[in-house]
C-alpha positions in Angstrom: 0.0 0.0 0.0 2.8 2.4 0.9 4.6 1.7 -2.4 1.3 2.5 -4.3 0.9 5.8 -2.5 4.4 6.8 -3.1 4.0 5.9 -6.8 0.8 8.0 -7.0 2.5 10.9 -5.3 5.5 10.8 -7.7 3.1 10.6 -10.8 1.1 13.6 -9.5 4.2 15.6 -9.0 5.5 14.8 -12.6 2.1 15.8 -14.1 2.1 19.1 -12.2 5.7 19.8 -13.3 4.7 19.2 -17.0 1.6 21.4 -16.8 3.6 24.1 -15.0 6.3 24.0 -17.6 3.8 24.3 -20.4 2.0 27.2 -18.8 5.4 28.9 -18.2 6.4 28.4 -21.8 3.1 30.0 -23.0 3.5 32.9 -20.6 7.1 33.6 -21.5 7.3 32.9 -25.2 7.9 36.0 -27.3 4.7 37.8 -28.1 2.6 36.0 -25.5 1.5 39.2 -23.9 1.6 41.4 -27.0 -2.1 41.8 -27.0 -2.0 43.4 -23.6 0.7 45.9 -24.5 -0.2 49.4 -25.9 0.2 49.6 -29.7 2.9 51.9 -31.0 3.2 54.2 -34.0 6.0 54.1 -36.5 8.0 56.6 -34.5 7.7 54.6 -31.3 5.0 56.6 -29.5 2.0 54.9 -27.9 -0.8 54.8 -30.5 -3.9 56.2 -28.9 -6.0 56.0 -32.1 -9.4 54.3 -31.6 -12.8 54.8 -30.1 -12.9 55.3 -26.4 -15.4 56.0 -23.6 -15.4 56.7 -19.9 -17.4 54.3 -17.7 -18.3 56.2 -14.5 -20.7 58.8 -13.1 -18.5 61.8 -13.5 -20.9 63.4 -16.0 -23.4 63.6 -13.2 -21.1 65.0 -10.5 -17.3 65.0 -10.3 -17.5 64.7 -6.5 -18.6 61.7 -4.6 -22.4 61.7 -4.1 -25.2 59.5 -3.0 -27.9 58.4 -5.3 -30.6 61.0 -5.8 -34.3 60.6 -6.9 -33.8 63.1 -9.8 -31.6 65.7 -11.4 -34.2 68.2 -10.2 -35.8 67.7 -6.8 -38.0 69.6 -4.4 -38.7 69.2 -0.6 -40.6 66.2 0.5 -42.6 65.6 3.6 -39.7 66.2 5.9 -37.1 69.0 5.7 -34.0 66.7 5.1 -31.9 66.3 2.0 -32.5 62.6 1.8 -36.2 63.0 1.8 -36.4 65.2 -1.3 -38.6 64.0 -4.1 -38.4 64.4 -7.9 -39.6 67.8 -9.1 -42.3 68.1 -11.8 -40.0 68.3 -14.9 -38.7 64.8 -14.2 -41.5 63.2 -12.2 -42.9 61.2 -15.1 -39.6 59.6 -15.9 -39.5 57.7 -12.6 -36.3 55.8 -11.9 -34.9 56.7 -15.3 -34.5 60.3 -14.1 -32.7 59.3 -11.0 -29.0 60.2 -10.4 -26.8 57.1 -9.6 -24.4 57.4 -6.7 -20.6 57.7 -7.3 -17.3 57.4 -5.4 -16.2 60.5 -7.3 -13.2 61.2 -9.5 -11.7 64.2 -7.6 -8.3 63.3 -6.2 -7.1 64.1 -2.7 -9.8 64.8 -0.2 -12.5 64.4 -3.0 -13.8 68.0 -2.8 -13.5 70.8 -5.3 -11.8 73.7 -3.6 -14.3 76.5 -4.3 -14.0 80.0 -2.9 -16.9 80.8 -0.6 -18.6 83.1 -3.1 -18.2 80.7 -6.0 -19.4 77.8 -4.0 -22.7 79.7 -3.6 -22.8 80.0 -7.4 -22.2 76.3 -7.8 -25.2 75.6 -5.4 -27.4 77.9 -7.4 -26.3 76.2 -10.6 -27.4 72.8 -9.3 -30.8 74.2 -8.2 -31.3 75.7 -11.6 -29.9 72.8 -13.7 -32.6 72.9 -16.4 -32.2 76.6 -17.1 -28.4 76.8 -16.8 -26.6 73.6 -17.8 -25.0 74.1 -21.3 -25.5 70.4 -22.0 -29.3 70.8 -22.2 -28.9 73.4 -24.9 -26.5 71.2 -26.8 -23.7 73.7 -26.5 -20.2 72.4 -27.0 -19.2 70.4 -23.9 -15.7 71.8 -23.3 -12.7 70.1 -21.9 -12.5 68.1 -19.7 -16.3 67.4 -19.7 -16.2 66.0 -23.2 -13.8 63.3 -22.1 -16.3 61.7 -19.7 -19.7 62.3 -21.1 -21.6 59.1 -21.5 -20.9 58.9 -25.3 -18.0 57.5 -27.3 -15.3 59.6 -28.9 -12.6 58.9 -31.4 -8.9 59.7 -31.4 -7.0 59.9 -34.6 -3.3 60.3 -34.0 -0.8 61.8 -36.4 2.8 62.9 -35.9 2.2 66.5 -35.2 -1.6 66.7 -34.6 -4.0 64.5 -32.6 -7.7 64.9 -33.5 -10.6 64.0 -31.2 -14.1 63.7 -32.5 -17.0 63.6 -30.0 -20.5 62.2 -30.6 -22.2 64.9 -28.5 -22.9 68.2 -30.4 -20.5 67.1 -33.2 -17.8 68.6 -31.0 -14.1 68.2 -31.9 -10.7 69.3 -30.7 -7.2 69.3 -32.1 -4.2 68.8 -30.0 -1.2 70.5 -31.5 2.1 68.7 -31.1 3.9 71.3 -33.2 4.3 75.1 -32.8 1.2 77.0 -33.7 -0.1 80.5 -33.1 -2.7 81.1 -30.4 -6.4 81.1 -31.3 -8.1 84.3 -32.4 -10.7 84.1 -29.7 -11.7 82.1 -26.6 -14.0 79.1 -27.2 -15.9 76.4 -25.4 -13.3 73.7 -26.3 -10.3 75.8 -25.5 -6.9 75.6 -27.2 -4.8 72.4 -26.8 -1.1 72.1 -27.1 0.6 68.7 -26.4 3.9 67.1 -25.9 5.2 63.7 -25.0 6.8 62.9 -21.7 8.0 59.3 -22.2 4.8 57.3 -22.9 2.5 60.0 -21.5 0.8 62.6 -23.7 0.7 65.9 -21.7 -1.7 68.6 -23.0 -2.0 72.2 -21.9 -5.5 73.6 -22.5 -6.2 77.3 -22.3 -8.4 80.0 -24.0 -11.8 79.0 -22.6 -14.8 81.3 -22.9 -15.9 80.7 -19.3 -19.3 79.3 -20.2 -18.6 75.6 -19.5 -19.7 73.3 -16.7 -17.8 70.3 -15.5 -20.9 68.2 -15.0 -24.7 68.2 -14.4 -24.3 69.1 -10.8 -23.4 72.7 -11.6 -19.6 72.6 -11.1 -18.1 75.2 -13.3 -15.0 77.3 -14.1 -14.2 80.7 -15.5 -12.4 81.9 -18.6 -9.2 82.0 -16.5 -9.2 78.2 -16.2 -6.1 76.3 -17.3 -5.9 72.5 -17.6 -3.0 70.1 -17.8 -4.2 66.7 -19.1 -2.2 63.5 -19.0 -3.0 60.5 -21.2 -1.0 57.4 -20.1 -1.7 54.0 -21.7 -2.4 51.3 -19.2 -2.9 48.5 -21.8 -3.9 48.1 -25.4 -7.5 48.9 -24.4 -7.2 51.4 -21.5 -5.8 54.9 -20.9 -5.4 56.5 -17.6 -6.7 60.1 -18.0 -5.8 62.8 -15.5 -6.6 66.5 -15.6 -5.2 69.2 -13.2 -7.4 72.3 -13.1 -6.2 75.8 -12.1 -8.6 78.8 -12.0 -7.8 81.5 -9.5 -11.1 83.2 -10.1 -13.1 80.3 -8.9 -10.9 77.9 -6.8 -8.6 78.4 -3.9 -6.0 76.0 -5.3 -5.4 73.6 -8.2 -7.1 70.2 -8.1 -7.2 67.0 -10.1 -9.5 64.5 -11.5 -8.5 61.0 -12.7 -10.2 58.0 -14.4 -9.6 55.3 -16.9 -10.9 55.5 -20.5 -11.8 52.3 -22.2 -11.5 51.2 -25.8 -14.8 50.2 -27.5 -14.1 46.7 -28.6 -17.1 46.0 -30.9 -15.7 45.0 -34.3 -18.0 47.6 -36.0 -17.4 50.3 -33.4 -17.9 53.8 -34.9 -19.3 57.2 -34.0 -23.0 57.6 -34.7 -24.3 61.1 -35.0 -26.3 62.5 -32.1 -28.1 65.5 -33.5 -28.8 67.2 -30.2 -28.9 70.6 -31.8 -32.1 69.7 -33.5 -33.4 68.0 -30.4 -33.0 71.0 -28.3 -34.7 73.6 -30.6 -38.1 73.2 -29.0 -36.7 73.4 -25.6 -34.8 76.6 -26.3 -37.1 78.4 -28.8 -40.5 76.9 -28.4 -41.6 80.0 -26.4 -41.4 82.2 -29.5 -44.2 80.3 -31.3 -47.5 82.0 -31.6 -49.1 78.7 -30.8 -46.9 76.4 -28.6 -46.6 72.9 -29.9 -45.9 71.3 -26.5 -48.8 72.3 -24.1 -50.1 69.1 -22.5 -49.1 65.6 -21.9 -51.3 62.8 -20.5 -50.5 59.3 -19.5 -52.3 56.6 -17.6 -51.2 58.0 -14.3 -50.8 61.8 -14.7 -51.5 64.9 -16.7 -48.8 67.6 -17.2 -49.7 71.0 -18.5 -46.9 73.2 -19.9 -46.9 77.0 -19.7 -44.0 78.6 -21.6 -42.3 81.5 -19.9 -40.3 84.2 -21.5 -37.1 84.8 -19.5 -36.6 88.4 -18.4 -34.4 90.2 -20.9 -34.7 87.5 -23.6 -33.1 89.4 -26.5 -33.9 86.7 -29.0 -37.6 86.8 -28.1 -37.7 90.6 -28.2 -36.0 90.6 -31.6 -38.2 87.8 -33.0 -41.4 89.6 -31.9 -40.5 93.0 -33.4 
């Protein structure tokens, strides 16, 4: 019996050694992990070309936050934040209009370092999300917001230019790797100048027009904002994205966000147009119609009546009605 056990033990050990050697050979042979390594261009730089997308809740709020019953809420039965209920504009959407919770993407203590007076503006922005958020009007999203909106974007990398095309609002940006003159005016998307630091693409972004938000929570910056972005390949299908924000008119110090961006791996991955400019026309200009098109909505459970309101000092309305 003892000899049989010893023989079985020896046989088991031999099998394990053979399997281990085979696995080791597969893991160490040339090219075994090539699929996990970032691709490279002809000049040896990491090749960032492809279709990418963030997978987080940063587009709702950069800071950590609990789940909320709606992007627009109002007081409930009790005077506590956690007892607020969806406000009328989103009530009919139920759970689809809720805001998912998030661990946040702001580095360090997780808080955006607003000045006291600008923190008050941020709070007002959140309370007036429908009227103030540039996204609802399909304005260009700006940087860094375009990088983590819930839509794919494409990177096309050249030797002296890197082009990014975004689904939302047909937005685009060019990262200049060569010397160029500054822009003739400030814009939503800013002016991007890049350089390589090893395998990391570093981009300085300036010349903002100051009308951007960072997210749907009302976080914002001014025209004095300056960003330093860092794109570092983690693998063939992931990029670590970091952005350091400086804006002395709004914040007490610089601060940073960080997140991975993931490659879309569908074999037929491509950008599909999202014509949000057309979709937002009734929202923005429906109040100038003599007879409003959207006046009433009725479902099995509720009736919603809409009364259009002309904002005070609406120059477009005043011009249109002359």
